[in-house]
C-alpha positions in Angstrom: -90.7 -59.1 -16.4 -94.1 -58.1 -14.7 -96.3 -60.6 -16.1 -93.7 -63.3 -15.1 -93.6 -61.8 -11.6 -97.2 -62.1 -11.2 -96.9 -65.9 -11.7 -94.9 -66.0 -8.5 -97.9 -65.0 -6.6 -99.9 -67.9 -8.0 -98.2 -70.1 -5.3 -98.9 -68.0 -2.3 -102.1 -68.9 -0.7 -105.2 -66.6 -1.9 -105.2 -63.9 0.8 -101.2 -63.3 1.0 -101.3 -63.8 -3.0 -103.7 -61.1 -3.7 -102.1 -58.6 -1.1 -98.6 -59.3 -2.6 -99.9 -58.8 -6.1 -101.6 -55.6 -5.2 -98.2 -54.4 -3.6 -96.3 -55.5 -6.7 -98.6 -53.3 -8.9 -98.5 -50.4 -6.5 -94.8 -50.6 -6.2 -94.1 -50.7 -10.0 -96.7 -47.7 -10.4 -95.0 -45.8 -7.7 -91.7 -46.5 -9.5 -92.9 -45.5 -12.9 -94.5 -42.1 -11.5 -90.8 -41.1 -10.3 -89.4 -42.3 -13.8 -92.0 -40.5 -15.5 -92.5 -43.3 -18.0 -95.8 -43.0 -19.9 -95.6 -46.2 -21.6 -95.2 -48.2 -18.6 -97.8 -46.0 -16.8 -100.3 -47.7 -19.5 -99.3 -51.2 -17.9 -99.6 -50.7 -14.3 -102.6 -48.6 -14.3 -105.2 -47.8 -11.9 -107.5 -50.5 -13.3 -104.8 -53.2 -13.1 -104.3 -52.0 -9.4 -108.1 -52.4 -8.5 -108.3 -56.0 -10.4 -105.3 -57.2 -8.6 -107.1 -56.8 -5.5 -110.0 -59.1 -6.3 -109.1 -62.7 -5.1 -109.3 -65.2 -7.9 -109.8 -62.6 -10.5 -106.7 -60.7 -9.7 -104.5 -63.2 -11.4 -105.7 -61.6 -14.8 -105.0 -57.9 -13.8 -102.2 -57.7 -16.4 -104.6 -58.9 -19.2 -106.1 -55.3 -19.1 -103.3 -53.6 -20.6 -102.7 -56.7 -22.8 -106.3 -56.6 -24.0 -106.0 -53.0 -25.4 -103.0 -54.2 -27.5 -104.4 -57.3 -28.7 -107.8 -59.1 -27.4 -106.6 -62.5 -28.9 -103.4 -62.5 -27.2 -105.1 -61.6 -24.0 -107.5 -64.5 -24.3 -104.6 -67.0 -24.8 -102.7 -65.5 -22.0 -105.6 -66.0 -19.6 -106.2 -69.6 -21.3 -102.7 -70.3 -20.3 -103.1 -69.1 -16.8 -106.3 -71.1 -16.2 -104.8 -74.1 -17.6 -101.5 -74.0 -15.6 -103.5 -73.6 -12.3 -106.3 -75.8 -13.0 -105.6 -78.2 -15.9 -108.8 -77.0 -18.0 -109.4 -74.2 -20.4 -110.7 -70.9 -19.8 -114.5 -71.7 -21.0 -114.7 -75.1 -19.2 -113.1 -73.4 -15.9 -116.1 -70.5 -15.9 -118.8 -73.2 -16.1 -118.5 -73.9 -12.3 -118.1 -70.4 -11.0 -120.6 -68.0 -9.7 -122.3 -65.7 -12.0 -120.6 -62.5 -11.0 -117.3 -64.3 -11.6 -118.3 -65.5 -15.0 -119.7 -61.9 -15.8 -116.5 -60.3 -14.7 -114.0 -62.8 -16.4 -116.0 -62.8 -19.7 -115.7 -59.3 -20.0 -112.1 -59.1 -18.7 -110.7 -62.0 -21.0 -113.1 -63.4 -23.9 -113.1 -61.3 -26.8 -116.5 -60.4 -28.0 -116.5 -62.6 -31.3 -115.3 -65.6 -29.3 -118.0 -64.9 -26.8 -120.6 -64.7 -29.3 -119.5 -68.1 -30.8 -119.6 -69.8 -27.3 -123.1 -68.3 -26.6 -124.3 -69.9 -30.1 -123.0 -73.3 -29.2 -125.2 -73.6 -26.0 -128.1 -75.9 -26.2 -131.2 -73.8 -26.3 -133.4 -74.0 -23.4 -136.7 -76.0 -24.2 -138.5 -75.6 -20.8 -141.2 -73.6 -22.2 
């Protein structure tokens, strides 16, 4: 339910979508604290709350707990988010982004073995 509801924030323009996503995570976190549900506390965690505040990167906030469960599933989910929004896959999407965004999203979303493969496929710099 949580991940599906986050997609609803995708259609809201960026500042309002970011605020709405943050309020969604915070509301769930408060509710779970009252229910004392330790399993769901891992999903609506403080890192998820903080990542949800970052415009553009907040779309991927719920991949943090998903990545702890299974890196490959988190990567597939991230690819799906990017493809639904931009009609390109994650690696292609990252090509046009600033370095800090690339760095953050690669650390957040791309499993280490896939990242090594992507780096090995880059043409070598022959400007020496």
